[in-house]
N, CA, C and O atoms as a Tinker XYZ file with bonds, in Angstrom:
   440  protein
     1  N     14.936000   -8.521000   -7.746000    73     2
     2  CA    14.070000   -7.721000   -6.992000    64     1     3
     3  C     13.107000   -6.910000   -7.831000    63     2     4     5
     4  O     13.502000   -6.188000   -8.745000    81     3
     5  N     11.738000   -7.055000   -7.475000    73     3     6
     6  CA    10.655000   -6.470000   -8.303000    64     5     7
     7  C      9.792000   -5.638000   -7.351000    63     6     8     9
     8  O      8.807000   -6.113000   -6.785000    81     7
     9  N     10.215000   -4.349000   -7.197000    73     7    10
    10  CA     9.558000   -3.391000   -6.305000    64     9    11
    11  C      8.457000   -2.752000   -7.023000    63    10    12    13
    12  O      8.556000   -2.287000   -8.159000    81    11
    13  N      7.268000   -2.752000   -6.211000    73    11    14
    14  CA     6.171000   -2.040000   -6.730000    64    13    15
    15  C      5.757000   -1.042000   -5.565000    63    14    16    17
    16  O      5.684000   -1.477000   -4.416000    81    15
    17  N      5.495000    0.235000   -5.835000    73    15    18
    18  CA     5.014000    1.133000   -4.854000    64    17    19
    19  C      3.692000    1.667000   -5.315000    63    18    20    21
    20  O      3.547000    2.310000   -6.355000    81    19
    21  N      2.708000    1.349000   -4.444000    73    19    22
    22  CA     1.353000    1.833000   -4.725000    64    21    23
    23  C      1.194000    3.059000   -3.776000    63    22    24    25
    24  O      1.300000    2.928000   -2.557000    81    23
    25  N      0.955000    4.167000   -4.329000    73    23    26
    26  CA     0.836000    5.345000   -3.538000    64    25    27
    27  C     -0.031000    6.462000   -4.100000    63    26    28    29
    28  O     -0.613000    6.360000   -5.180000    81    27
    29  N     -0.087000    7.532000   -3.316000    73    27    30
    30  CA    -0.805000    8.702000   -3.653000    64    29    31
    31  C      0.073000    9.809000   -3.991000    63    30    32    33
    32  O      0.991000   10.043000   -3.204000    81    31
    33  N     -0.064000   10.583000   -5.106000    73    31    34
    34  CA     0.867000   11.627000   -5.582000    64    33    35
    35  C      1.107000   12.710000   -4.493000    63    34    36    37
    36  O      2.182000   13.310000   -4.479000    81    35
    37  N      0.138000   12.977000   -3.584000    73    35    38
    38  CA     0.241000   13.949000   -2.538000    64    37    39
    39  C      0.691000   13.462000   -1.244000    63    38    40    41
    40  O      0.724000   14.228000   -0.281000    81    39
    41  N      1.075000   12.128000   -1.141000    73    39    42
    42  CA     1.391000   11.553000    0.128000    64    41    43
    43  C      2.988000   11.709000    0.228000    63    42    44    45
    44  O      3.786000   11.387000   -0.652000    81    43
    45  N      3.285000   12.259000    1.456000    73    43    46
    46  CA     4.740000   12.473000    1.750000    64    45    47
    47  C      5.541000   11.210000    1.917000    63    46    48    49
    48  O      6.683000   11.090000    1.473000    81    47
    49  N      4.864000   10.227000    2.606000    73    47    50
    50  CA     5.566000    8.916000    2.795000    64    49    51
    51  C      5.852000    8.211000    1.374000    63    50    52    53
    52  O      6.860000    7.549000    1.127000    81    51
    53  N      4.875000    8.445000    0.551000    73    51    54
    54  CA     5.062000    7.782000   -0.867000    64    53    55
    55  C      6.326000    8.446000   -1.510000    63    54    56    57
    56  O      7.179000    7.741000   -2.049000    81    55
    57  N      6.428000    9.678000   -1.454000    73    55    58
    58  CA     7.504000   10.374000   -1.973000    64    57    59
    59  C      8.900000    9.947000   -1.404000    63    58    60    61
    60  O      9.886000    9.698000   -2.098000    81    59
    61  N      8.835000    9.897000    0.013000    73    59    62
    62  CA     9.971000    9.370000    0.592000    64    61    63
    63  C     10.492000    8.010000    0.268000    63    62    64    65
    64  O     11.692000    7.743000    0.203000    81    63
    65  N      9.409000    7.074000    0.048000    73    63    66
    66  CA     9.698000    5.754000   -0.380000    64    65    67
    67  C     10.315000    5.724000   -1.738000    63    66    68    69
    68  O     11.256000    4.966000   -1.972000    81    67
    69  N      9.747000    6.636000   -2.769000    73    67    70
    70  CA    10.429000    6.644000   -4.022000    64    69    71
    71  C     11.838000    7.185000   -3.989000    63    70    72    73
    72  O     12.686000    6.760000   -4.773000    81    71
    73  N     12.106000    8.141000   -3.069000    73    71    74
    74  CA    13.395000    8.667000   -2.975000    64    73    75
    75  C     14.401000    7.634000   -2.413000    63    74    76    77
    76  O     15.545000    7.573000   -2.862000    81    75
    77  N     13.965000    6.834000   -1.436000    73    75    78
    78  CA    14.645000    5.713000   -0.958000    64    77    79
    79  C     15.272000    4.871000   -1.937000    63    78    80    81
    80  O     16.478000    4.623000   -1.959000    81    79
    81  N     14.313000    4.386000   -2.842000    73    79    82
    82  CA    14.775000    3.369000   -3.794000    64    81    83
    83  C     15.549000    4.072000   -4.927000    63    82    84    85
    84  O     16.460000    3.448000   -5.470000    81    83
    85  N     15.258000    5.305000   -5.317000    73    83    86
    86  CA    16.023000    6.027000   -6.299000    64    85    87
    87  C     17.420000    6.221000   -5.878000    63    86    88    89
    88  O     18.342000    5.978000   -6.657000    81    87
    89  N     17.631000    6.674000   -4.608000    73    87    90
    90  CA    18.976000    6.899000   -4.031000    64    89    91
    91  C     19.814000    5.630000   -4.099000    63    90    92    93
    92  O     21.030000    5.708000   -4.272000    81    91
    93  N     19.213000    4.513000   -3.971000    73    91    94
    94  CA    19.983000    3.209000   -3.908000    64    93    95
    95  C     20.083000    2.597000   -5.352000    63    94    96    97
    96  O     20.606000    1.502000   -5.561000    81    95
    97  N     19.585000    3.327000   -6.252000    73    95    98
    98  CA    19.630000    2.746000   -7.746000    64    97    99
    99  C     18.764000    1.522000   -7.840000    63    98   100   101
   100  O     19.101000    0.679000   -8.671000    81    99
   101  N     17.731000    1.309000   -7.131000    73    99   102
   102  CA    16.880000    0.233000   -7.213000    64   101   103
   103  C     15.648000    0.587000   -8.087000    63   102   104   105
   104  O     14.889000    1.501000   -7.764000    81   103
   105  N     15.482000   -0.118000   -9.136000    73   103   106
   106  CA    14.332000    0.116000  -10.027000    64   105   107
   107  C     13.044000   -0.242000   -9.355000    63   106   108   109
   108  O     13.050000   -1.236000   -8.629000    81   107
   109  N     11.928000    0.450000   -9.506000    73   107   110
   110  CA    10.672000    0.191000   -8.963000    64   109   111
   111  C      9.661000    0.574000  -10.035000    63   110   112   113
   112  O      9.921000    1.293000  -11.000000    81   111
   113  N      8.517000    0.034000   -9.775000    73   111   114
   114  CA     7.230000    0.440000  -10.644000    64   113   115
   115  C      6.303000    1.248000   -9.647000    63   114   116   117
   116  O      5.993000    0.800000   -8.542000    81   115
   117  N      5.910000    2.407000  -10.101000    73   115   118
   118  CA     5.039000    3.241000   -9.336000    64   117   119
   119  C      3.609000    3.139000   -9.857000    63   118   120   121
   120  O      3.381000    3.288000  -11.057000    81   119
   121  N      2.666000    2.896000   -8.997000    73   119   122
   122  CA     1.232000    2.772000   -9.375000    64   121   123
   123  C      0.445000    3.765000   -8.595000    63   122   124   125
   124  O      0.432000    3.698000   -7.366000    81   123
   125  N     -0.204000    4.671000   -9.231000    73   123   126
   126  CA    -1.152000    5.640000   -8.475000    64   125   127
   127  C     -2.414000    4.930000   -8.076000    63   126   128   129
   128  O     -3.323000    4.627000   -8.849000    81   127
   129  N     -2.371000    4.697000   -6.780000    73   127   130
   130  CA    -3.499000    3.962000   -6.136000    64   129   131
   131  C     -4.894000    4.622000   -6.300000    63   130   132   133
   132  O     -5.926000    3.951000   -6.288000    81   131
   133  N     -4.876000    5.953000   -6.451000    73   131   134
   134  CA    -6.227000    6.646000   -6.628000    64   133   135
   135  C     -6.827000    6.432000   -7.965000    63   134   136   137
   136  O     -8.047000    6.384000   -8.120000    81   135
   137  N     -5.904000    6.294000   -9.013000    73   135   138
   138  CA    -6.507000    6.223000  -10.394000    64   137   139
   139  C     -6.613000    4.704000  -10.753000    63   138   140   141
   140  O     -7.590000    4.278000  -11.369000    81   139
   141  N     -5.563000    3.882000  -10.345000    73   139   142
   142  CA    -5.543000    2.418000  -10.774000    64   141   143
   143  C     -6.066000    1.528000   -9.663000    63   142   144   145
   144  O     -6.696000    0.511000   -9.953000    81   143
   145  N     -5.839000    1.859000   -8.440000    73   143   146
   146  CA    -6.273000    0.990000   -7.311000    64   145   147
   147  C     -5.331000   -0.325000   -7.285000    63   146   148   149
   148  O     -4.266000   -0.420000   -7.894000    81   147
   149  N     -5.862000   -1.233000   -6.543000    73   147   150
   150  CA    -5.239000   -2.527000   -6.347000    64   149   151
   151  C     -6.151000   -3.609000   -7.020000    63   150   152   153
   152  O     -7.365000   -3.607000   -6.817000    81   151
   153  N     -5.597000   -4.448000   -7.750000    73   151   154
   154  CA    -6.413000   -5.554000   -8.193000    64   153   155
   155  C     -6.851000   -6.486000   -7.064000    63   154   156   157
   156  O     -6.228000   -6.430000   -6.004000    81   155
   157  N     -7.813000   -7.290000   -7.191000    73   155   158
   158  CA    -8.174000   -8.168000   -5.987000    64   157   159
   159  C     -7.084000   -9.130000   -5.711000    63   158   160   161
   160  O     -6.846000   -9.456000   -4.547000    81   159
   161  N     -6.394000   -9.614000   -6.719000    73   159   162
   162  CA    -5.209000  -10.555000   -6.416000    64   161   163
   163  C     -4.047000   -9.830000   -5.795000    63   162   164   165
   164  O     -3.342000  -10.422000   -4.978000    81   163
   165  N     -3.816000   -8.631000   -6.121000    73   163   166
   166  CA    -2.753000   -7.773000   -5.478000    64   165   167
   167  C     -3.233000   -7.615000   -4.007000    63   166   168   169
   168  O     -2.491000   -7.975000   -3.093000    81   167
   169  N     -4.418000   -7.102000   -3.769000    73   167   170
   170  CA    -4.826000   -6.869000   -2.435000    64   169   171
   171  C     -4.685000   -8.177000   -1.589000    63   170   172   173
   172  O     -4.229000   -8.105000   -0.448000    81   171
   173  N     -5.042000   -9.281000   -2.091000    73   171   174
   174  CA    -5.060000  -10.590000   -1.430000    64   173   175
   175  C     -3.609000  -10.903000   -1.034000    63   174   176   177
   176  O     -3.352000  -11.342000    0.087000    81   175
   177  N     -2.688000  -10.683000   -1.931000    73   175   178
   178  CA    -1.294000  -10.934000   -1.677000    64   177   179
   179  C     -0.757000  -10.075000   -0.670000    63   178   180   181
   180  O     -0.032000  -10.564000    0.195000    81   179
   181  N     -1.051000   -8.727000   -0.676000    73   179   182
   182  CA    -0.505000   -7.744000    0.345000    64   181   183
   183  C     -1.154000   -8.073000    1.668000    63   182   184   185
   184  O     -0.452000   -8.146000    2.676000    81   183
   185  N     -2.452000   -8.276000    1.719000    73   183   186
   186  CA    -3.040000   -8.605000    3.075000    64   185   187
   187  C     -2.460000   -9.967000    3.611000    63   186   188   189
   188  O     -2.267000  -10.126000    4.816000    81   187
   189  N     -2.209000  -10.862000    2.760000    73   187   190
   190  CA    -1.688000  -12.066000    3.359000    64   189   191
   191  C     -0.246000  -11.759000    3.915000    63   190   192   193
   192  O      0.100000  -12.299000    4.966000    81   191
   193  N      0.551000  -10.963000    3.288000    73   191   194
   194  CA     1.861000  -10.682000    3.739000    64   193   195
   195  C      1.862000   -9.743000    4.998000    63   194   196   197
   196  O      2.797000   -9.735000    5.799000    81   195
   197  N      0.824000   -9.008000    5.106000    73   195   198
   198  CA     0.818000   -8.035000    6.272000    64   197   199
   199  C     -0.053000   -8.539000    7.382000    63   198   200   201
   200  O     -0.117000   -7.915000    8.442000    81   199
   201  N     -0.757000   -9.693000    7.172000    73   199   202
   202  CA    -1.458000  -10.379000    8.296000    64   201   203
   203  C     -2.904000   -9.826000    8.454000    63   202   204   205
   204  O     -3.477000   -9.967000    9.534000    81   203
   205  N     -3.479000   -9.235000    7.468000    73   203   206
   206  CA    -4.903000   -8.996000    7.423000    64   205   207
   207  C     -5.248000   -7.698000    6.707000    63   206   208   209
   208  O     -4.345000   -6.896000    6.470000    81   207
   209  N     -6.511000   -7.446000    6.348000    73   207   210
   210  CA    -6.996000   -6.346000    5.581000    64   209   211
   211  C     -6.777000   -5.029000    6.328000    63   210   212   213
   212  O     -6.538000   -4.000000    5.697000    81   211
   213  N     -6.855000   -5.047000    7.651000    73   211   214
   214  CA    -6.855000   -3.919000    8.476000    64   213   215
   215  C     -5.494000   -3.151000    8.290000    63   214   216   217
   216  O     -5.429000   -1.932000    8.445000    81   215
   217  N     -4.456000   -3.895000    7.964000    73   215   218
   218  CA    -3.164000   -3.276000    7.782000    64   217   219
   219  C     -3.064000   -2.338000    6.585000    63   218   220   221
   220  O     -2.145000   -1.520000    6.551000    81   219
   221  N     -3.903000   -2.405000    5.663000    73   219   222
   222  CA    -3.838000   -1.526000    4.536000    64   221   223
   223  C     -4.836000   -0.439000    4.580000    63   222   224   225
   224  O     -4.936000    0.308000    3.606000    81   223
   225  N     -5.606000   -0.277000    5.654000    73   223   226
   226  CA    -6.583000    0.714000    5.828000    64   225   227
   227  C     -6.054000    1.880000    6.605000    63   226   228   229
   228  O     -5.427000    1.713000    7.651000    81   227
   229  N     -6.294000    3.017000    6.116000    73   227   230
   230  CA    -5.757000    4.304000    6.795000    64   229   231
   231  C     -6.719000    4.795000    7.819000    63   230   232   233
   232  O     -7.694000    5.450000    7.453000    81   231
   233  N     -6.515000    4.526000    9.081000    73   231   234
   234  CA    -7.412000    4.992000   10.102000    64   233   235
   235  C     -7.485000    6.434000   10.338000    63   234   236   237
   236  O     -8.331000    6.925000   11.086000    81   235
   237  N     -6.498000    7.201000    9.631000    73   235   238
   238  CA    -6.557000    8.673000    9.785000    64   237   239
   239  C     -7.294000    9.253000    8.624000    63   238   240   241
   240  O     -7.425000   10.476000    8.576000    81   239
   241  N     -7.824000    8.442000    7.616000    73   239   242
   242  CA    -8.510000    8.995000    6.512000    64   241   243
   243  C     -9.836000    9.509000    6.955000    63   242   244   245
   244  O    -10.510000    8.903000    7.788000    81   243
   245  N    -10.219000   10.655000    6.385000    73   243   246
   246  CA   -11.569000   11.318000    6.728000    64   245   247
   247  C    -12.733000   10.448000    6.454000    63   246   248   249
   248  O    -13.818000   10.589000    7.019000    81   247
   249  N    -12.440000    9.434000    5.459000    73   247   250
   250  CA   -13.514000    8.470000    5.050000    64   249   251
   251  C    -13.429000    7.243000    5.779000    63   250   252   253
   252  O    -14.057000    6.274000    5.354000    81   251
   253  N    -12.698000    7.143000    6.884000    73   251   254
   254  CA   -12.510000    5.895000    7.671000    64   253   255
   255  C    -13.809000    5.466000    8.207000    63   254   256   257
   256  O    -13.989000    4.254000    8.319000    81   255
   257  N    -14.793000    6.323000    8.576000    73   255   258
   258  CA   -16.058000    5.851000    9.064000    64   257   259
   259  C    -16.873000    5.028000    8.106000    63   258   260   261
   260  O    -17.787000    4.322000    8.534000    81   259
   261  N    -16.567000    5.094000    6.770000    73   259   262
   262  CA   -17.197000    4.172000    5.827000    64   261   263
   263  C    -16.918000    2.786000    6.015000    63   262   264   265
   264  O    -17.740000    1.925000    5.701000    81   263
   265  N    -15.740000    2.506000    6.539000    73   263   266
   266  CA   -15.166000    1.111000    6.478000    64   265   267
   267  C    -15.051000    0.475000    7.866000    63   266   268   269
   268  O    -15.026000   -0.742000    8.051000    81   267
   269  N    -14.983000    1.407000    8.826000    73   267   270
   270  CA   -14.603000    0.935000   10.301000    64   269   271
   271  C    -15.391000   -0.274000   10.825000    63   270   272   273
   272  O    -14.853000   -1.200000   11.433000    81   271
   273  N    -16.692000   -0.205000   10.550000    73   271   274
   274  CA   -17.501000   -1.152000   11.181000    64   273   275
   275  C    -17.952000   -2.407000   10.146000    63   274   276   277
   276  O    -18.759000   -3.268000   10.497000    81   275
   277  N    -17.394000   -2.385000    8.992000    73   275   278
   278  CA   -17.725000   -3.392000    8.032000    64   277   279
   279  C    -17.053000   -4.805000    8.419000    63   278   280   281
   280  O    -16.007000   -4.874000    9.063000    81   279
   281  N    -17.728000   -5.852000    7.983000    73   279   282
   282  CA   -16.991000   -7.085000    8.151000    64   281   283
   283  C    -15.825000   -7.148000    7.246000    63   282   284   285
   284  O    -15.764000   -6.435000    6.245000    81   283
   285  N    -14.889000   -7.995000    7.578000    73   283   286
   286  CA   -13.714000   -8.174000    6.731000    64   285   287
   287  C    -14.034000   -8.525000    5.279000    63   286   288   289
   288  O    -13.354000   -8.102000    4.344000    81   287
   289  N    -15.046000   -9.277000    5.139000    73   287   290
   290  CA   -15.336000   -9.797000    3.812000    64   289   291
   291  C    -15.871000   -8.600000    2.908000    63   290   292   293
   292  O    -15.746000   -8.657000    1.685000    81   291
   293  N    -16.469000   -7.517000    3.538000    73   291   294
   294  CA   -16.940000   -6.374000    2.643000    64   293   295
   295  C    -15.885000   -5.299000    2.422000    63   294   296   297
   296  O    -16.059000   -4.422000    1.576000    81   295
   297  N    -14.816000   -5.359000    3.162000    73   295   298
   298  CA   -13.821000   -4.360000    3.115000    64   297   299
   299  C    -13.148000   -4.240000    1.747000    63   298   300   301
   300  O    -12.925000   -3.100000    1.339000    81   299
   301  N    -12.817000   -5.237000    1.028000    73   299   302
   302  CA   -12.198000   -5.214000   -0.232000    64   301   303
   303  C    -13.051000   -4.359000   -1.245000    63   302   304   305
   304  O    -12.569000   -3.534000   -2.020000    81   303
   305  N    -14.317000   -4.656000   -1.133000    73   303   306
   306  CA   -15.272000   -3.940000   -2.066000    64   305   307
   307  C    -15.287000   -2.484000   -1.810000    63   306   308   309
   308  O    -15.303000   -1.688000   -2.748000    81   307
   309  N    -15.283000   -2.102000   -0.554000    73   307   310
   310  CA   -15.231000   -0.714000   -0.123000    64   309   311
   311  C    -13.849000   -0.041000   -0.475000    63   310   312   313
   312  O    -13.800000    1.142000   -0.810000    81   311
   313  N    -12.773000   -0.805000   -0.392000    73   311   314
   314  CA   -11.542000   -0.220000   -0.827000    64   313   315
   315  C    -11.438000   -0.028000   -2.288000    63   314   316   317
   316  O    -10.816000    0.937000   -2.731000    81   315
   317  N    -12.041000   -0.933000   -3.103000    73   315   318
   318  CA   -12.119000   -0.723000   -4.583000    64   317   319
   319  C    -12.993000    0.470000   -4.908000    63   318   320   321
   320  O    -12.672000    1.177000   -5.863000    81   319
   321  N    -13.986000    0.733000   -4.251000    73   319   322
   322  CA   -14.912000    1.759000   -4.448000    64   321   323
   323  C    -14.331000    3.179000   -4.003000    63   322   324   325
   324  O    -14.590000    4.210000   -4.623000    81   323
   325  N    -13.511000    3.133000   -2.855000    73   323   326
   326  CA   -12.990000    4.383000   -2.454000    64   325   327
   327  C    -11.440000    4.070000   -2.069000    63   326   328   329
   328  O    -11.125000    3.678000   -0.945000    81   327
   329  N    -10.549000    4.275000   -3.069000    73   327   330
   330  CA    -9.110000    4.028000   -2.790000    64   329   331
   331  C     -8.451000    5.044000   -1.878000    63   330   332   333
   332  O     -7.286000    4.840000   -1.537000    81   331
   333  N     -9.071000    6.080000   -1.470000    73   331   334
   334  CA    -8.529000    7.097000   -0.462000    64   333   335
   335  C     -8.350000    6.417000    0.821000    63   334   336   337
   336  O     -7.614000    6.939000    1.658000    81   335
   337  N     -8.968000    5.259000    1.082000    73   335   338
   338  CA    -8.981000    4.587000    2.299000    64   337   339
   339  C     -7.743000    3.723000    2.515000    63   338   340   341
   340  O     -7.574000    3.176000    3.604000    81   339
   341  N     -6.873000    3.580000    1.518000    73   339   342
   342  CA    -5.611000    2.920000    1.554000    64   341   343
   343  C     -4.661000    3.663000    2.340000    63   342   344   345
   344  O     -4.571000    4.889000    2.268000    81   343
   345  N     -3.886000    2.879000    3.158000    73   343   346
   346  CA    -2.692000    3.542000    3.846000    64   345   347
   347  C     -1.539000    3.462000    2.916000    63   346   348   349
   348  O     -1.255000    2.356000    2.457000    81   347
   349  N     -0.865000    4.465000    2.597000    73   347   350
   350  CA     0.184000    4.441000    1.582000    64   349   351
   351  C      1.488000    5.025000    2.143000    63   350   352   353
   352  O      1.498000    5.839000    3.067000    81   351
   353  N      2.592000    4.560000    1.527000    73   351   354
   354  CA     2.641000    3.708000    0.390000    64   353   355
   355  C      2.497000    2.248000    0.771000    63   354   356   357
   356  O      2.815000    1.854000    1.893000    81   355
   357  N      2.039000    1.482000   -0.128000    73   355   358
   358  CA     2.074000   -0.070000   -0.058000    64   357   359
   359  C      3.273000   -0.431000   -0.919000    63   358   360   361
   360  O      3.249000   -0.123000   -2.111000    81   359
   361  N      4.334000   -1.072000   -0.392000    73   359   362
   362  CA     5.471000   -1.356000   -1.148000    64   361   363
   363  C      5.517000   -2.912000   -1.169000    63   362   364   365
   364  O      5.539000   -3.584000   -0.137000    81   363
   365  N      5.529000   -3.419000   -2.401000    73   363   366
   366  CA     5.618000   -4.884000   -2.581000    64   365   367
   367  C      6.916000   -5.285000   -3.111000    63   366   368   369
   368  O      7.496000   -4.595000   -3.950000    81   367
   369  N      7.415000   -6.423000   -2.632000    73   367   370
   370  CA     8.663000   -7.110000   -3.266000    64   369   371
   371  C      8.281000   -8.559000   -3.279000    63   370   372   373
   372  O      8.480000   -9.240000   -2.274000    81   371
   373  N      7.734000   -9.079000   -4.377000    73   371   374
   374  CA     7.356000  -10.408000   -4.438000    64   373   375
   375  C      6.237000  -10.646000   -3.529000    63   374   376   377
   376  O      5.206000   -9.978000   -3.607000    81   375
   377  N      6.414000  -11.616000   -2.631000    73   375   378
   378  CA     5.486000  -12.018000   -1.665000    64   377   379
   379  C      5.504000  -11.139000   -0.339000    63   378   380   381
   380  O      4.634000  -11.266000    0.524000    81   379
   381  N      6.472000  -10.311000   -0.247000    73   379   382
   382  CA     6.732000   -9.417000    0.906000    64   381   383
   383  C      6.045000   -8.117000    0.662000    63   382   384   385
   384  O      5.900000   -7.715000   -0.492000    81   383
   385  N      5.586000   -7.394000    1.756000    73   383   386
   386  CA     4.900000   -6.122000    1.524000    64   385   387
   387  C      5.018000   -5.315000    2.865000    63   386   388   389
   388  O      5.153000   -5.845000    3.968000    81   387
   389  N      4.950000   -3.982000    2.635000    73   387   390
   390  CA     4.961000   -3.075000    3.778000    64   389   391
   391  C      3.920000   -2.005000    3.500000    63   390   392   393
   392  O      3.555000   -1.751000    2.352000    81   391
   393  N      3.432000   -1.357000    4.619000    73   391   394
   394  CA     2.615000   -0.138000    4.396000    64   393   395
   395  C      3.315000    0.988000    5.159000    63   394   396   397
   396  O      3.915000    0.758000    6.210000    81   395
   397  N      3.232000    2.224000    4.613000    73   395   398
   398  CA     3.944000    3.375000    5.288000    64   397   399
   399  C      5.514000    3.341000    4.895000    63   398   400   401
   400  O      5.940000    2.595000    4.014000    81   399
   401  N      6.205000    4.087000    5.523000    73   399   402
   402  CA     7.613000    4.377000    5.199000    64   401   403
   403  C      8.394000    3.391000    6.110000    63   402   404   405
   404  O      8.425000    3.593000    7.324000    81   403
   405  N      8.982000    2.399000    5.586000    73   403   406
   406  CA     9.726000    1.275000    6.362000    64   405   407
   407  C     11.099000    0.936000    5.855000    63   406   408   409
   408  O     11.345000   -0.190000    5.422000    81   407
   409  N     12.021000    1.922000    5.903000    73   407   410
   410  CA    13.407000    1.595000    5.356000    64   409   411
   411  C     14.106000    0.529000    6.100000    63   410   412   413
   412  O     14.964000   -0.136000    5.519000    81   411
   413  N     13.792000    0.298000    7.414000    73   411   414
   414  CA    14.365000   -0.695000    8.173000    64   413   415
   415  C     13.971000   -2.109000    7.624000    63   414   416   417
   416  O     14.742000   -3.045000    7.836000    81   415
   417  N     12.958000   -2.285000    7.018000    73   415   418
   418  CA    12.527000   -3.556000    6.317000    64   417   419
   419  C     13.081000   -3.667000    4.883000    63   418   420   421
   420  O     13.539000   -4.721000    4.441000    81   419
   421  N     13.015000   -2.537000    4.192000    73   419   422
   422  CA    13.434000   -2.520000    2.786000    64   421   423
   423  C     14.901000   -2.725000    2.693000    63   422   424   425
   424  O     15.313000   -3.279000    1.673000    81   423
   425  N     15.755000   -2.362000    3.607000    73   423   426
   426  CA    17.152000   -2.622000    3.509000    64   425   427
   427  C     17.424000   -4.050000    3.495000    63   426   428   429
   428  O     18.431000   -4.446000    2.907000    81   427
   429  N     16.666000   -4.845000    4.058000    73   427   430
   430  CA    16.817000   -6.389000    4.008000    64   429   431
   431  C     16.385000   -6.955000    2.763000    63   430   432   433
   432  O     16.622000   -8.142000    2.540000    81   431
   433  N     15.707000   -6.160000    1.824000    73   431   434
   434  CA    15.302000   -6.579000    0.431000    64   433   435
   435  C     16.475000   -6.390000   -0.503000    63   434   436   437
   436  O     16.468000   -7.040000   -1.549000    81   435
   437  N     17.435000   -5.613000   -0.257000    73   435   438
   438  CA    18.471000   -5.202000   -1.106000    64   437   439
   439  C     19.487000   -6.428000   -1.441000    63   438   440
   440  O     20.458000   -6.242000   -2.175000    81   439
């Protein structure tokens, strides 16, 4: 199992995800999405697993208006430009991925 958590340091769901894996003794790699972002390959992998790019976009973000009406082809560039638009945490396990706090899915990864 190769867990990666892409999150924001001030996001409560990111902290809950980290706690979930720590409590179960599962090693994970934490990536601060605001400073490092997601590479284009990682973003493609995550969006494939989640069924589209809109799954990684935080509709509650105050910057959501910047991306709301863009074509899907333009959204990855806007996400790279403004990582605050990501819905966090994005948790990856190989080709599987989730956004938000999803222990019901993660328990099947153990």
